[in-house]
C-alpha positions as CSV (number, residue, x, y, z in Angstrom):
1,M,3.5,-15.8,9.2
2,T,0.1,-14.7,7.9
3,V,-0.9,-15.9,4.4
4,L,-1.7,-12.9,2.2
5,L,-2.3,-14.4,-1.2
6,G,-2.7,-18.0,-2.2
7,A,-3.7,-20.5,-4.9
8,S,-5.5,-23.8,-4.2
9,H,-5.6,-26.5,-6.8
10,L,-5.6,-23.9,-9.6
11,D,-5.8,-24.9,-13.2
12,K,-6.0,-22.8,-16.4
13,T,-7.2,-24.0,-19.7
14,Y,-7.6,-21.8,-22.8
15,R,-10.3,-22.6,-25.3
16,R,-9.9,-20.8,-28.6
17,Q,-12.9,-20.4,-30.9
18,A,-12.2,-19.8,-34.6
19,L,-14.6,-18.7,-37.3
20,I,-14.6,-22.0,-39.1
21,R,-13.6,-24.5,-36.5
22,S,-12.6,-24.7,-32.8
23,H,-9.1,-25.4,-31.6
24,A,-8.4,-28.1,-29.0
25,P,-8.3,-26.8,-25.5
26,R,-4.8,-26.0,-24.2
27,Q,-4.1,-26.4,-20.5
28,V,-1.3,-24.3,-19.3
29,L,-1.5,-24.5,-15.5
30,F,-1.9,-27.8,-13.5
31,D,-3.0,-28.1,-9.9
32,I,-1.1,-25.0,-8.6
33,N,-0.9,-24.7,-4.8
34,L,1.1,-21.8,-3.3
35,E,1.1,-19.2,-0.6
36,V,2.5,-15.7,-0.5
37,R,3.1,-14.7,3.2
38,A,2.9,-11.2,4.6
39,G,6.2,-9.4,4.4
40,E,8.1,-12.1,2.5
41,S,10.1,-11.9,-0.7
42,L,9.1,-14.8,-3.0
43,A,10.4,-15.7,-6.5
44,I,8.4,-17.6,-9.1
45,L,11.2,-18.9,-11.3
46,G,10.9,-20.4,-14.7
47,R,11.9,-20.3,-18.3
48,S,9.9,-18.6,-21.1
49,G,6.8,-20.7,-21.6
50,S,6.8,-22.2,-18.1
51,G,3.5,-20.5,-17.3
52,K,4.8,-17.7,-15.0
53,S,2.9,-14.9,-16.6
54,T,-0.3,-16.9,-16.9
55,L,0.0,-17.7,-13.2
56,M,0.5,-14.1,-12.4
57,R,-2.7,-13.1,-14.3
58,Q,-4.7,-15.6,-12.2
59,L,-3.2,-14.4,-8.9
60,L,-4.0,-10.8,-9.8
61,G,-7.5,-11.4,-10.9
62,I,-6.8,-10.4,-14.4
63,E,-8.1,-13.8,-15.6
64,T,-10.4,-16.3,-14.1
65,P,-9.0,-19.8,-13.3
66,S,-10.6,-22.8,-15.0
67,A,-10.6,-24.6,-11.7
68,G,-9.4,-24.0,-8.2
69,Q,-9.3,-20.8,-6.1
70,V,-7.2,-17.7,-5.7
71,L,-7.5,-16.5,-2.1
72,F,-6.6,-13.1,-0.8
73,E,-6.7,-12.7,3.0
74,G,-8.6,-16.0,3.0
75,R,-11.3,-14.8,0.6
76,D,-11.9,-16.3,-2.8
77,L,-11.5,-13.6,-5.5
78,A,-14.5,-15.1,-7.3
79,T,-16.7,-14.1,-4.4
80,L,-15.5,-10.5,-4.0
81,D,-18.0,-7.6,-4.4
82,R,-17.1,-4.2,-5.6
83,S,-15.7,-3.0,-2.2
84,G,-13.8,-6.3,-1.9
85,W,-12.2,-5.7,-5.3
86,Q,-11.3,-2.1,-4.4
87,H,-9.6,-3.4,-1.3
88,F,-7.7,-6.0,-3.3
89,R,-6.6,-3.5,-5.9
90,R,-5.3,-1.2,-3.2
91,S,-3.5,-4.0,-1.5
92,V,-1.9,-5.8,-4.5
93,Q,-0.1,-3.8,-7.1
94,M,1.9,-4.8,-10.2
95,V,5.0,-3.6,-12.0
96,F,5.3,-4.9,-15.6
97,Q,8.3,-5.7,-17.7
98,D,7.6,-3.1,-20.4
99,S,7.7,0.3,-18.6
100,I,7.2,2.2,-21.9
101,G,4.1,0.2,-22.8
102,A,2.7,0.5,-19.3
103,V,2.3,4.3,-19.4
104,S,0.5,6.7,-21.6
105,P,2.9,8.8,-23.7
106,R,0.5,11.8,-23.6
107,Q,0.1,12.0,-19.8
108,R,2.5,13.8,-17.5
109,I,4.4,11.7,-15.0
110,G,2.5,13.2,-12.0
111,R,-0.8,12.1,-13.5
112,I,0.5,8.6,-14.3
113,I,1.6,8.1,-10.7
114,A,-1.6,9.6,-9.3
115,E,-3.9,7.3,-11.3
116,P,-4.4,4.7,-8.6
117,L,-5.1,7.4,-6.1
118,R,-7.9,8.9,-8.2
119,H,-9.7,5.5,-8.4
120,L,-8.8,3.8,-5.1
121,S,-8.5,6.6,-2.5
122,V,-10.5,9.5,-1.2
123,L,-7.6,12.0,-1.3
124,T,-8.2,15.5,-2.4
125,A,-6.3,16.9,-5.5
126,A,-3.9,18.7,-3.2
127,E,-3.3,15.6,-1.1
128,R,-2.7,13.5,-4.3
129,E,-0.2,16.1,-5.5
130,H,1.7,15.9,-2.2
131,R,1.6,12.1,-2.3
132,V,3.1,12.1,-5.9
133,E,6.0,14.3,-4.7
134,Q,6.6,11.9,-1.8
135,L,6.6,8.9,-4.2
136,L,8.9,10.5,-6.7
137,T,11.4,11.3,-3.9
138,A,11.1,7.7,-2.6
139,V,12.1,6.2,-5.9
140,G,15.0,8.5,-6.4
141,L,13.4,11.0,-8.8
142,K,12.8,14.7,-8.4
143,P,9.4,16.3,-7.6
144,S,9.8,18.4,-10.7
145,D,9.8,15.2,-12.8
146,A,6.0,15.2,-12.2
147,L,5.7,17.8,-15.1
148,K,7.6,15.7,-17.6
149,R,6.2,13.2,-20.1
150,P,7.4,9.6,-20.6
151,G,9.3,10.6,-23.7
152,Q,11.5,12.8,-21.6
153,M,12.5,9.9,-19.3
154,S,15.1,7.1,-19.7
155,G,14.1,3.5,-19.4
156,G,15.4,3.2,-15.9
157,Q,13.6,6.4,-14.8
158,L,10.3,5.1,-16.4
159,Q,10.6,1.9,-14.4
160,R,11.0,4.0,-11.3
161,V,7.8,5.8,-12.3
162,C,6.0,2.5,-12.6
163,I,7.2,1.5,-9.2
164,A,6.1,4.8,-7.7
165,R,2.6,4.3,-9.3
166,A,2.4,0.8,-7.8
167,L,3.4,2.1,-4.4
168,A,0.8,4.9,-4.5
169,T,-1.9,3.0,-2.5
170,Q,0.7,1.6,0.0
171,P,0.1,-2.0,-1.1
172,R,0.7,-5.0,1.1
173,L,2.0,-7.0,-1.9
174,L,4.0,-5.8,-4.9
175,V,4.4,-8.1,-7.9
176,L,7.2,-7.5,-10.4
177,D,6.9,-9.4,-13.7
178,E,10.5,-9.5,-15.2
179,A,10.6,-5.9,-14.1
180,V,14.4,-5.4,-14.6
181,S,15.1,-7.8,-17.5
182,N,14.9,-5.0,-20.2
183,L,17.5,-2.9,-18.4
184,D,21.3,-2.9,-18.6
185,L,23.2,-4.3,-15.6
186,T,23.8,-0.9,-14.0
187,L,20.1,0.0,-14.2
188,Q,19.1,-3.4,-13.0
189,G,21.3,-2.9,-9.9
190,Q,19.8,0.4,-9.2
191,I,16.2,-0.9,-9.4
192,I,17.1,-3.9,-7.3
193,E,18.6,-1.7,-4.6
194,L,15.5,0.5,-4.7
195,V,13.1,-2.4,-4.3
196,A,15.1,-3.9,-1.5
197,H,15.2,-0.5,0.3
198,L,11.4,0.1,-0.2
199,R,10.6,-3.4,1.1
200,A,12.7,-3.0,4.2
201,E,11.1,0.4,4.9
202,S,7.5,-0.6,4.3
203,G,7.4,-4.3,5.3
204,M,5.4,-5.2,2.2
205,A,5.6,-8.6,0.5
206,V,7.2,-8.8,-2.9
207,V,6.8,-11.5,-5.6
208,F,9.4,-11.6,-8.4
209,I,8.3,-13.3,-11.6
210,T,11.6,-14.1,-13.2
211,H,14.0,-16.4,-15.0
212,D,17.1,-14.7,-13.4
213,L,18.7,-16.8,-10.6
214,R,21.0,-13.9,-9.7
215,L,18.0,-11.8,-8.7
216,V,16.5,-14.7,-6.7
217,R,19.8,-15.1,-4.8
218,L,20.1,-11.4,-4.0
219,L,16.5,-10.5,-3.0
220,C,14.4,-13.6,-2.3
221,E,13.7,-15.7,0.8
222,R,11.8,-18.4,-0.9
223,V,11.6,-19.7,-4.5
224,I,9.0,-21.7,-6.5
225,V,10.2,-23.3,-9.7
226,L,7.6,-23.6,-12.5
227,H,8.0,-25.9,-15.5
228,H,5.3,-26.5,-18.2
229,G,2.6,-25.1,-15.9
230,R,3.5,-27.2,-12.8
231,I,5.4,-26.4,-9.6
232,V,8.4,-28.8,-9.6
233,E,10.2,-27.3,-6.6
234,E,9.7,-25.0,-3.7
235,G,12.0,-24.1,-0.8
236,P,14.0,-21.4,1.0
237,V,16.8,-19.5,-0.7
238,D,20.3,-19.6,0.7
239,R,23.6,-18.2,-0.6
240,Q,24.3,-21.2,-2.7
241,L,20.7,-21.5,-4.0
242,R,21.0,-25.2,-4.5
243,L,18.0,-26.3,-6.6
244,S,17.3,-30.0,-6.7
245,S,14.7,-30.4,-9.5
246,A,15.9,-31.2,-13.0
247,E,14.4,-27.8,-14.2
248,G,16.1,-26.0,-11.4
249,R,19.5,-27.5,-12.2
250,L,19.0,-26.6,-15.8
251,L,18.3,-22.9,-14.9
252,Q,21.4,-22.9,-12.7
253,S,23.5,-24.2,-15.6
254,A,22.4,-21.3,-17.8
255,I,23.1,-18.6,-15.2
256,L,24.6,-15.4,-16.5
257,P,27.8,-13.9,-15.1
258,P,27.6,-12.3,-11.6
259,R,26.2,-8.8,-11.3
260,P,28.7,-6.0,-10.5
261,K,30.0,-6.1,-6.9
262,T,28.4,-2.8,-6.1
263,I,25.0,-4.5,-6.5
264,V,25.8,-7.4,-4.3
265,Q,26.9,-5.3,-1.4
266,S,23.4,-4.1,-0.7
267,Q,23.7,-4.2,3.1
268,N,25.8,-1.1,3.3
269,M,24.2,0.8,0.4
270,P,22.8,4.3,0.9
271,N,19.1,5.0,0.4
272,P,18.6,5.3,-3.4
273,A,16.2,8.2,-2.8
274,M,19.1,10.3,-1.5
275,R,21.1,10.1,-4.7
């Protein structure tokens, strides 16, 4: 399987400068080596403070690693020119945990979803409007929702809006950073169904940044366990999700109750967009 995104011997150290004195450097990632393969579903699993979000920022080019490389389609992000970055931004999209903070409260939903298209595509205004209608339908919302503002949407609906925006450029890789953890179980189940359906339909790769083993078991083919900035375990996901590292076993011991049965039975679920 083709490697889409990878990290090679990646370190991250933060050096904070104060007005009076400097603080000691703090290293938060240590010799990270990983691959995200085209079309796969990968979980980066770890507790709060494990370095998951820091790793995500390096992989997405939001921050620059202190050492090592982040490679997209075999090219080091540090060497990309403007056109290379545009291709990367079209190909790799992100859904954040805080859907409310991720959107402007003053903009209409249609404009929020169309934002990547204005910067990363050559579509006309009419073509963008049509694409927004398609995306709203794909994530189970109504085309008329394009005229609403975020304050008129529920938390679950806003997360669907954020997913629609991320899908606007037809990315090859979608990264979800704790994207369902702020939702109740029912809404979590709906978003999980939606992501599973969209992935099956498009063939895109999905990376879940999470602490939730239930989500890993339901949606992921492979898991990486992160602890104090180091990868301590990596392997395939089976029904039992047997983790062998001490950190993996600790995460398993803290697992929450099972999700509702309606969530687990995803194989026979209808298309969420048809609801």
